[in-house]
C-alpha positions in Angstrom: 23.5 -10.7 13.3 22.7 -7.8 14.1 20.0 -5.9 16.6 17.7 -5.3 14.3 18.3 -8.6 12.1 17.9 -10.6 16.4 14.4 -9.0 15.9 13.2 -9.8 13.0 14.4 -13.6 13.4 12.3 -13.9 17.2 9.0 -12.2 15.2 9.3 -14.9 12.2 9.9 -18.0 14.8 7.5 -17.2 16.4 4.3 -16.1 14.4 5.9 -17.3 11.2 4.9 -15.3 8.7 6.9 -12.7 8.0 8.6 -12.4 4.6 12.5 -11.0 3.3 12.6 -9.7 0.1 16.4 -9.7 -1.5 17.2 -5.9 -1.4 18.7 -3.6 0.2 15.9 -2.0 2.4 16.1 2.1 1.3 13.7 4.4 -0.2 14.8 4.0 -4.0 14.2 0.2 -3.4 10.9 -0.1 -2.8 9.8 -0.7 -6.0 12.1 -4.0 -5.8 9.9 -4.4 -2.3 6.8 -4.2 -4.5 7.1 -6.5 -7.0 8.7 -8.7 -4.5 5.7 -9.1 -3.0 4.1 -9.5 -6.6 6.8 -11.8 -7.0 5.8 -14.5 -3.7 1.8 -13.3 -4.5 2.0 -14.5 -8.1 3.5 -17.6 -7.2 2.0 -18.9 -3.3 -0.8 -16.7 -3.6 -2.5 -17.7 -6.8 -6.2 -17.9 -5.8 -5.6 -14.6 -3.6 -8.8 -12.8 -5.1 -6.9 -8.9 -4.2 -3.8 -8.2 -3.0 -3.4 -5.0 -0.5 -0.3 -2.8 -0.3 0.2 -0.2 2.6 3.1 1.2 4.4 4.5 0.1 7.8 3.2 2.6 9.7 -0.3 2.5 8.2 -3.4 1.0 10.4 -6.3 -1.0 8.0 -9.4 -1.6 9.0 -9.5 -4.9 7.4 -13.3 -5.7 7.4 -13.8 -2.7 6.3 -11.8 -3.1 3.1 -13.7 -6.1 3.2 -16.7 -4.8 3.2 -15.8 -2.1 0.9 -14.8 -4.7 -1.3 -18.0 -6.9 -1.7 -19.8 -4.2 -2.1 -21.9 -5.2 -5.6 -20.0 -2.9 -7.6 -16.3 -4.4 -6.5 -17.6 -8.1 -5.5 -16.6 -9.3 -9.6 -14.2 -6.6 -10.8 -11.3 -7.3 -13.0 -8.5 -5.5 -13.8 -9.1 -2.9 -10.8 -7.2 -0.8 -8.8 -7.9 0.5 -6.1 -6.3 3.3 -4.0 -5.7 6.3 -1.7 -6.3 9.5 -2.8 -5.6 9.9 -7.0 -2.9 12.5 -7.6 -3.4 13.5 -11.4 -0.7 16.0 -12.6 1.3 16.6 -10.0 5.5 18.5 -11.1 7.9 15.5 -11.5 10.4 17.0 -8.4 14.0 16.6 -10.3 16.1 18.0 -7.2 17.9 15.5 -5.7 17.7 16.8 -2.3 13.8 16.4 -2.5 12.6 12.2 -0.8 10.9 12.0 -4.1 12.7 13.3 -6.9 12.5 11.4 -10.6 16.1 11.9 -12.8 14.8 12.4 -16.6 15.8 8.7 -17.7 13.6 7.9 -15.5 10.6 9.4 -16.1 11.1 11.9 -18.5 8.1 13.8 -18.5 7.4 17.5 -16.3 4.4 16.1 -15.4 3.6 12.7 -13.3 0.5 10.3 -14.3 -2.7 9.4 -12.5 -1.8 7.7 -9.2 -2.6 6.4 -6.0 -0.9 7.2 -2.5 2.1 4.3 -2.1 0.4 4.7 1.6 -2.6 1.9 0.7 -3.7 0.5 -2.8 -5.7 -2.7 -3.7 -5.7 -4.5 -7.1 -7.5 -7.4 -8.5 -5.3 -10.8 -8.9 -5.4 -10.6 -12.5 -3.3 -7.5 -12.3 -0.4 -9.3 -11.2 1.0 -11.5 -13.0 0.4 -8.6 -16.9 2.2 -6.1 -14.1 5.1 -8.2 -13.5 5.3 -8.7 -17.3 5.2 -5.5 -18.1 7.6 -4.4 -15.4 10.8 -5.1 -16.5 9.6 -3.5 -20.1 9.7 -0.2 -18.6 12.3 2.3 -17.2 12.7 1.5 -13.2 11.1 4.0 -10.6 12.3 4.1 -7.5 8.6 5.8 -6.9 7.2 3.1 -6.3 3.5 3.8 -6.5 3.6 6.3 -10.1 5.5 3.2 -10.8 2.8 0.0 -10.3 -0.5 2.6 -10.0 0.3 5.0 -12.3 2.8 3.6 -15.1 1.8 -0.1 -15.3 -2.0 0.5 -14.6 -2.1 2.8 -16.7 -0.2 1.5 -19.3 -1.8 -2.0 -18.9 -5.3 -0.2 -19.2 -6.9 -1.2 -16.1 -9.5 0.0 -14.5 -8.4 3.3 -12.1 -11.9 4.3 -10.0 -12.3 7.3 -7.4 -12.7 6.3 -3.9 -13.2 8.4 -1.6 -13.4 5.2 1.3 -9.0 6.0 0.9 -9.3 9.0 1.8 -6.5 8.8 4.7 -6.0 10.5 8.1 -3.0 11.4 9.9 -2.4 10.7 13.6 -0.5 13.0 15.7 1.8 11.6 18.2 -0.1 13.6 21.3 -3.7 12.1 19.7 -5.4 9.6 22.1 -6.0 6.2 21.6 -9.8 6.9 21.5 -9.4 10.2 19.5 -7.5 7.5 17.2 -10.2 5.1 17.4 -13.0 7.1 16.5 -10.6 7.3 13.4 -9.8 4.2 12.9 -13.4 3.2 12.9 -14.3 6.2 9.7 -11.3 5.6 7.6 -10.4 2.1 5.5 -6.8 3.0 6.4 -4.9 5.9 9.3 -1.5 7.0 8.4 1.7 7.6 11.1 0.8 4.5 13.1 3.2 3.5 15.5 3.9 0.0 16.2 3.2 0.1 19.9 0.1 2.2 18.8 -1.0 0.2 16.7 -1.1 -2.9 19.1 -2.9 -0.6 21.4 -5.5 0.1 18.8 -6.0 -3.0 18.0 -6.9 -3.7 21.2 -9.0 -1.1 21.8 -10.8 -1.3 18.7 -12.0 -5.0 19.6 -12.3 -4.0 23.0 -14.8 -0.9 22.5 -17.4 -2.5 19.4 -16.3 -6.3 19.2 -14.9 -6.1 15.7 -14.0 -3.2 13.0 -17.1 -1.6 12.5 -18.3 2.3 11.3 -20.0 3.8 8.8 
């Protein structure tokens, strides 16, 4: 067992909350990883009202997210996806040296569809099964946010409202914990947060406020 696998095994033994998909962990397989997440949610959490997808370097302000979802205009929403900074009309990158390239076989159009950044997006539970069914009828797109929140969500007619609350904020390595704390209080998601900083931020927020607050 390698070093990483051993650490994962120890963490799973400690918390019992780790799920591992059957694919190589690479940028081109992000779509497969999200498919695994949706399959697991559909199989084991069919009554969960919402599903959140976010990156491992993102710190989510979960209580603020829950308040966002519980607002009257969203509490009873169906077939809806909420996300961070809607992208629309971006040029499709063909240069294979670019991380976000797509081949013409995967996506022939010169312009990308409207989509939400994979940094963090939430969908109502009734989106999950239709997406799983529709995914097999479409060419594989290695950019999971384009595939799920763009191609599939559009084809299935899901609601995708613009929401400023998902505007993510980037951290810099030198940002102090106090600055990071203020950013986390103001936003639902904060990007570029290291594992150690996530732990520090979690404790700082609870020690400072007793809960995740912010306006």
